[in-house]
LOLODREN-427394 format. One line per field, with one value per residue (C-alpha): x, y, z. Coordinates in nm, 2 decimals, m for minus. Each point is the difference from the previous one (the first is absolute). Layout:
<sites>
X c(X, ...)
Y c(Y, ...)
Z c(Z, ...)
</sites>
This chain:
<sites>
X c(0.93, m0.32, m0.19, 0.17, 0.13, 0.32, m0.17, m0.15, 0.32, 0.22, m0.25, 0.05, 0.32, 0.08, m0.29, 0.19, 0.35, m0.12, m0.22, 0.31, 0.24, m0.20, 0.00, 0.38, 0.00, m0.24, 0.16, 0.34, m0.15, m0.18, 0.31, 0.26, m0.19, m0.07, 0.38, 0.09, m0.23, 0.15, 0.33, m0.07, m0.15, 0.28, 0.23, m0.24, m0.06, 0.28, m0.23, 0.15, m0.35, m0.03, 0.37, m0.14, m0.32, 0.22, 0.21, m0.26, m0.20, 0.28, 0.03, m0.33, m0.01, 0.31, m0.18, m0.30, 0.19, 0.20, m0.33, m0.16, 0.29, 0.00, m0.36, 0.00, 0.21, m0.23, m0.27, 0.21, 0.11, m0.38, m0.06, 0.22, m0.12, m0.35, m0.09, 0.19, m0.27, m0.05, 0.35, 0.03, m0.31, 0.06, 0.37, 0.09, m0.18, 0.01, 0.36, 0.18, m0.18, 0.09, 0.38, m0.02, m0.12, 0.32, 0.23, m0.13, m0.17, 0.18, 0.37, m0.06, m0.14, 0.28, 0.28, m0.09, m0.18, 0.35, 0.12, m0.36, 0.02, 0.36, 0.14, m0.09, 0.31, 0.23, m0.16, m0.10, m0.38, m0.05, 0.12, m0.21, m0.32, 0.07, 0.00, m0.31, m0.17, 0.11, m0.11, m0.34, m0.03, 0.11, m0.29, m0.24, 0.16, m0.05, m0.39, m0.01, 0.13, m0.19, m0.33, 0.04, 0.02, m0.28, m0.21, 0.07, m0.14, m0.32, m0.02, 0.20, 0.11, 0.27, 0.08, m0.12, m0.07, 0.19, m0.13, 0.08, m0.14, 0.29, m0.04, 0.29, 0.05, m0.11, 0.03, 0.21, m0.15, m0.37, 0.12, 0.18, m0.27, m0.28, m0.36, m0.01, 0.38, m0.07, m0.22, 0.15, 0.32, m0.08, m0.27, 0.32, 0.23, m0.25, m0.10, 0.36, 0.02, m0.29, 0.09, 0.35, m0.16, m0.25, 0.30, 0.20, m0.29, m0.09, 0.38, 0.01, m0.31, 0.08, 0.32, m0.23, m0.25, 0.32, 0.21, m0.21, 0.34, 0.18, 0.07, 0.10, m0.32, m0.20, 0.18, m0.07, m0.35, m0.07, 0.15, m0.20, m0.30, 0.07, 0.03, m0.31, m0.20, 0.13, 0.07, m0.32, m0.26, 0.21, m0.01, m0.39, 0.05, 0.25, m0.25, m0.29, 0.20, 0.11, m0.37, m0.06, 0.25, m0.08, m0.40, 0.14, 0.24, m0.13, m0.33, m0.07, 0.23, m0.20, m0.31, 0.14, 0.16, m0.34, m0.19, m0.24, m0.14, m0.20, 0.06, m0.16, m0.05, 0.08, 0.12, m0.01, 0.33, m0.02, 0.17, m0.05, m0.17, 0.05, 0.09, m0.27, 0.14, m0.27, m0.26, 0.18, m0.05, 0.15, m0.20, m0.07, 0.17, 0.05, 0.01, 0.00, m0.22, 0.16, 0.34, 0.19, m0.12, 0.12, 0.32, 0.12, m0.21, 0.02, m0.35, m0.33, m0.14, 0.28, 0.03, 0.19, 0.07, m0.09, 0.13, m0.28, 0.13, 0.29, m0.01, 0.08, 0.32, 0.13, m0.11, 0.24, m0.09, m0.24, 0.03, 0.37, 0.02, m0.34, 0.16, 0.39, m0.17, m0.18, 0.29, 0.24, m0.26, m0.12, 0.40, 0.05, m0.26, 0.10, 0.37, m0.13, m0.22, 0.30, 0.20, m0.27, m0.05, 0.36, m0.05, m0.23, 0.19, 0.31, m0.20, m0.12, 0.36, m0.08, 0.19, 0.22, m0.20, m0.35, 0.03, m0.30, 0.20, 0.30, m0.18, m0.19, 0.33, 0.16, m0.30, 0.02, 0.36, m0.09, m0.28, 0.19, 0.16, m0.32, m0.18, 0.28, m0.08, m0.34, 0.07, 0.22, m0.28, m0.22, 0.22, 0.11, m0.29, m0.23, 0.23, m0.11, m0.04, 0.28, 0.37, 0.00, m0.32, m0.21, 0.31, 0.13, m0.22, 0.15, m0.10, 0.20, 0.29, 0.13, 0.28, m0.09, 0.15, m0.16, m0.19, 0.22, 0.30, m0.16, m0.16, 0.30, 0.19, m0.29, 0.01, 0.39, m0.06, m0.27, 0.26, 0.29, m0.17, m0.14, 0.34, 0.22, m0.22, m0.16, 0.33, 0.09, m0.35, 0.10, 0.34, m0.16, m0.27, 0.27, 0.21, m0.31, m0.09, 0.30, m0.05, 0.17, 0.27, 0.29, 0.26, m0.16, 0.26, m0.05, m0.04, 0.38, m0.10, m0.32, m0.13, 0.18, m0.35, m0.05, 0.39, m0.02, m0.24, 0.17, 0.25, 0.37, 0.07, m0.36, 0.19, 0.35, 0.00, 0.03)
Y c(m4.38, m0.11, 0.25, 0.30, 0.30, 0.18, 0.25, m0.28, m0.23, 0.29, 0.04, m0.39, 0.01, 0.30, m0.16, m0.32, 0.15, 0.22, m0.28, m0.20, 0.28, 0.16, m0.30, 0.03, 0.35, m0.03, m0.26, 0.17, 0.30, m0.23, m0.25, 0.30, 0.17, m0.34, m0.05, 0.33, m0.09, m0.35, 0.14, 0.30, m0.26, m0.18, 0.29, 0.15, m0.35, m0.23, m0.29, m0.23, m0.11, 0.38, m0.06, m0.36, 0.13, 0.31, m0.25, m0.25, 0.29, 0.17, m0.29, 0.01, 0.40, m0.06, m0.19, 0.23, 0.32, m0.12, m0.13, 0.34, 0.15, m0.18, m0.03, 0.40, 0.05, m0.11, 0.23, 0.31, m0.14, m0.03, 0.36, 0.07, m0.32, m0.02, 0.34, 0.26, 0.25, 0.00, 0.00, 0.30, 0.19, m0.09, m0.03, 0.35, m0.06, m0.40, m0.02, 0.21, m0.16, m0.37, 0.18, 0.11, m0.38, m0.12, 0.27, 0.00, m0.36, m0.24, 0.09, 0.05, m0.36, m0.11, 0.17, m0.14, m0.35, m0.20, 0.13, m0.10, m0.36, m0.10, 0.25, m0.11, m0.14, 0.26, 0.35, m0.06, m0.02, 0.41, 0.07, m0.32, 0.12, 0.32, m0.15, m0.19, 0.31, 0.19, m0.31, 0.03, 0.38, m0.07, m0.24, 0.26, 0.26, m0.15, m0.07, 0.37, 0.07, m0.27, 0.09, 0.36, m0.07, m0.25, 0.24, 0.30, m0.22, m0.05, 0.38, 0.21, 0.34, 0.26, 0.00, 0.21, m0.13, 0.15, 0.01, m0.38, m0.12, m0.05, 0.01, 0.24, 0.03, 0.33, m0.07, m0.34, 0.03, m0.02, m0.29, m0.20, 0.05, m0.02, m0.06, m0.36, m0.04, 0.07, m0.32, m0.22, m0.03, m0.09, m0.23, m0.16, m0.04, m0.15, m0.24, m0.12, m0.04, m0.19, m0.24, m0.07, m0.05, m0.26, m0.16, m0.01, m0.09, m0.30, m0.09, m0.01, m0.19, m0.27, m0.07, 0.02, m0.26, m0.23, 0.10, 0.22, 0.06, 0.16, 0.35, 0.15, m0.07, 0.11, 0.33, 0.06, m0.12, 0.24, 0.30, m0.07, m0.04, 0.32, 0.18, m0.16, 0.12, 0.38, 0.01, m0.09, 0.19, 0.28, m0.10, 0.00, 0.40, 0.09, m0.15, 0.18, 0.31, m0.13, m0.05, 0.34, 0.14, m0.21, 0.11, 0.36, m0.06, m0.28, m0.06, m0.22, m0.24, 0.00, m0.07, m0.28, m0.14, 0.02, m0.16, 0.36, 0.04, 0.29, 0.28, m0.03, 0.15, m0.23, m0.30, m0.34, m0.22, m0.25, m0.31, m0.25, 0.06, m0.03, 0.33, 0.01, 0.30, m0.03, 0.08, 0.23, m0.21, m0.25, m0.33, m0.26, 0.26, m0.09, 0.34, 0.16, 0.33, 0.36, m0.17, 0.13, 0.34, 0.01, m0.14, 0.23, 0.33, m0.07, 0.10, m0.25, 0.17, 0.11, 0.03, m0.23, 0.01, m0.25, m0.10, 0.18, 0.34, m0.08, m0.08, m0.35, 0.09, 0.10, m0.28, m0.26, m0.35, m0.08, m0.39, m0.01, 0.28, m0.13, m0.33, 0.09, 0.26, m0.26, m0.23, 0.25, 0.12, m0.36, m0.10, 0.29, m0.08, m0.35, 0.13, 0.23, m0.28, m0.23, 0.24, 0.11, m0.40, 0.01, 0.25, m0.18, m0.33, 0.19, 0.13, m0.36, m0.11, m0.25, 0.20, m0.28, m0.31, 0.09, m0.25, 0.21, 0.32, m0.14, m0.21, 0.32, 0.20, m0.26, 0.05, 0.37, 0.02, 0.13, 0.23, 0.31, m0.03, m0.09, 0.29, 0.23, m0.13, 0.07, 0.32, 0.08, m0.12, 0.22, 0.33, m0.05, m0.16, 0.29, 0.23, m0.10, 0.13, 0.22, m0.03, 0.35, 0.06, 0.25, 0.12, m0.31, m0.27, m0.37, m0.03, 0.31, m0.12, m0.35, 0.01, m0.04, m0.41, m0.28, m0.28, m0.31, 0.14, 0.09, m0.36, m0.16, 0.21, m0.05, m0.38, 0.00, 0.24, m0.25, m0.29, 0.18, 0.11, m0.32, m0.19, 0.26, 0.12, m0.32, m0.13, 0.27, m0.01, m0.42, 0.11, 0.23, m0.26, m0.27, 0.25, 0.07, m0.39, m0.03, 0.10, 0.28, m0.19, 0.17, 0.11, 0.09, 0.10, 0.31, 0.01, m0.13, m0.31, m0.14, m0.34, m0.27, m0.11, 0.38, 0.06, m0.30, 0.16, 0.35, 0.07, 0.00, 0.39, 0.04, m0.17, 0.06, 0.17, m0.32)
Z c(m7.56, 0.15, m0.23, 0.19, m0.20, 0.10, 0.25, 0.19, m0.02, 0.12, 0.30, 0.10, m0.01, 0.21, 0.25, m0.01, 0.07, 0.27, 0.20, m0.04, 0.13, 0.28, 0.24, 0.03, 0.11, 0.22, 0.19, m0.05, 0.20, 0.28, 0.03, 0.03, 0.28, 0.18, m0.04, 0.15, 0.31, 0.05, 0.01, 0.22, 0.26, m0.03, 0.07, 0.25, 0.22, m0.10, m0.06, m0.25, m0.14, m0.17, m0.16, m0.12, m0.16, m0.14, m0.20, m0.09, m0.15, m0.14, m0.27, m0.19, 0.05, m0.23, m0.26, 0.02, m0.03, m0.29, m0.18, 0.06, m0.17, m0.31, m0.06, 0.03, m0.26, m0.23, 0.03, m0.07, m0.33, m0.09, 0.04, m0.29, m0.22, 0.07, 0.15, m0.20, m0.05, 0.39, 0.10, m0.25, 0.17, 0.33, m0.01, 0.13, 0.33, 0.08, m0.18, 0.31, 0.27, m0.11, m0.06, 0.39, 0.10, m0.17, 0.13, 0.33, 0.10, m0.22, 0.01, 0.42, m0.01, m0.24, 0.18, 0.38, m0.13, m0.04, 0.37, 0.10, m0.13, 0.04, 0.22, 0.34, 0.13, m0.18, 0.08, 0.36, 0.14, 0.04, m0.38, m0.15, 0.20, m0.14, m0.39, 0.09, 0.09, m0.31, m0.21, 0.19, m0.06, m0.35, m0.05, 0.14, m0.22, m0.33, 0.12, 0.04, m0.34, m0.19, 0.19, m0.09, m0.36, m0.01, 0.21, m0.22, m0.25, 0.17, 0.14, m0.23, 0.15, m0.03, m0.38, m0.35, m0.34, m0.30, m0.35, m0.06, 0.29, 0.19, 0.39, 0.12, 0.38, 0.14, 0.39, 0.12, 0.35, m0.15, m0.23, 0.27, 0.28, m0.26, 0.16, 0.03, 0.09, 0.39, 0.03, m0.25, 0.10, 0.37, m0.16, m0.19, 0.28, 0.24, m0.28, m0.04, 0.37, 0.04, m0.30, 0.17, 0.36, m0.15, m0.17, 0.30, 0.21, m0.26, 0.05, 0.36, 0.03, m0.23, 0.20, 0.33, m0.15, 0.01, 0.30, 0.27, 0.18, m0.27, 0.16, m0.34, m0.13, 0.29, m0.03, m0.37, 0.05, 0.31, m0.21, m0.27, 0.17, 0.14, m0.32, m0.13, 0.32, m0.06, m0.35, m0.12, 0.17, m0.11, m0.35, 0.05, 0.11, m0.26, m0.25, 0.12, m0.05, m0.35, m0.12, 0.14, m0.26, m0.29, 0.04, 0.00, m0.30, m0.19, 0.05, m0.27, 0.14, 0.32, m0.18, m0.18, 0.32, 0.18, m0.27, m0.03, m0.35, 0.14, 0.22, 0.34, 0.38, 0.26, m0.26, 0.13, m0.01, m0.24, 0.14, m0.29, m0.36, m0.38, m0.19, m0.28, m0.22, m0.27, 0.25, 0.23, 0.28, 0.24, m0.02, 0.28, 0.28, 0.37, 0.16, 0.32, 0.00, 0.06, 0.08, m0.31, 0.05, 0.35, m0.07, m0.33, 0.16, 0.37, m0.03, 0.04, m0.29, m0.19, m0.37, m0.23, m0.39, m0.24, m0.31, m0.17, 0.10, m0.29, m0.37, m0.08, m0.14, 0.31, 0.25, 0.11, m0.02, 0.26, 0.01, 0.05, 0.27, 0.18, 0.09, 0.04, 0.28, 0.19, m0.03, 0.15, 0.28, 0.06, 0.07, 0.19, 0.25, 0.03, 0.10, 0.24, 0.14, 0.03, 0.20, 0.23, 0.05, 0.08, 0.27, 0.17, m0.02, 0.13, 0.31, 0.07, m0.04, m0.28, m0.29, m0.08, 0.09, m0.20, m0.31, m0.17, 0.03, m0.14, m0.25, m0.15, 0.03, m0.22, m0.23, 0.00, m0.14, m0.33, 0.12, 0.03, m0.35, m0.14, 0.13, m0.11, m0.35, 0.01, 0.14, m0.31, m0.26, 0.22, m0.05, m0.34, m0.18, 0.17, m0.14, m0.35, m0.28, 0.08, 0.07, 0.17, 0.13, m0.17, m0.23, m0.21, m0.10, m0.02, m0.35, m0.10, 0.17, m0.15, m0.25, m0.36, m0.01, m0.16, 0.18, m0.09, 0.17, 0.32, m0.01, m0.05, 0.26, 0.26, m0.04, 0.05, 0.30, 0.16, m0.07, 0.13, 0.31, 0.07, m0.01, 0.15, 0.27, 0.05, 0.10, 0.21, 0.20, 0.02, 0.16, 0.25, 0.10, 0.06, 0.20, 0.22, 0.03, 0.20, 0.36, 0.17, 0.24, 0.24, m0.17, m0.33, m0.29, m0.25, m0.38, m0.05, 0.20, m0.20, 0.12, m0.23, m0.16, m0.14, m0.06, m0.23, m0.23, m0.03, m0.24, 0.15, m0.03, 0.22, 0.28, m0.04, 0.32, 0.17)
</sites>
């Protein structure tokens, strides 16, 4: 398929399924917490607008959560089919961690999700609020375990190697709280919150452009802009800590992200350029002197590594990392700027009637999700050529399978994902196209034009 061998097809397949999947858990994490805040505000203030918004966003949350569960099942099978050597070598460590995620987080979410979606009129407001909080906590707990697994693959610790090269757990606390986990977990949670903030803000802005008096749209837009104004600068600070951690544990990744082919003291920050691997330099670069060294080392003349410090076979792909990192940082800067602009307009009492801010918010709707994907690419591609950094190479992790079968399954994944999840995203957009109104109904009372597209059993609650 396209001249790719089995190894590269397996990588493309996993990358495609992960990128399709990661969007839904990120939205689930952010929306679950947002729903808990909305219901808590309703119980505290008694204001009907918070209850209307809770029921309004509960409907897309139910679809997003379901798509996240379904898309996540595929990846676990790929460990056994496409990456059986990796599963055998690293299974004693990652297997229990993935099991903890299912036994704690997933069961917790599944146990209370039905109450959250359909039980508000059956169990009473307090118990229902508890169920919502438990689901929100479950999504965060799920992120905890998944980020622990992925962080361990980035910065492995707390294990020993047996005679066959299998990684055996020696210290579970060191495995779970590995060196990169303390910064990567909050980085992911903040990314999820920002992704949802800009989706919620764009929805509110869209409806405000059509009706400036819609109280629910004003409330959701205001809450989203508060989150953008607070979380985006916080994400920049956490990102800085993440960069320092990566410099310590994965210097080759940092060199590729920065586009530094040679080690330097007081390195310039390359804003744009064209990586030239053959010549070992960055062509046509636009750079700010000393700024990269200052950011990475907090010193004007701090030393930063270069790709020449590492063997060619140990270097990650510079072209991909260089641009994915700049896409992530650029979007993060734009999100922070929009959040700060909203603070200024809020102070000027023009938050809801400034047309340029509202239009910019609509355009920024996918910015958090795109930045999230760019960050995932930066993290995972930067780990190459290893699956477990410094221990197990990706080329040594693949199953002994043929390219034709992988090519067929990859094509099937692409078609099925586009059809199934494309339809799901379309349903979510249809829900959000309707403005929030007083007396909103929950998932058991989907709008008629959406319900008509759903199979009968899904809306059997009506």
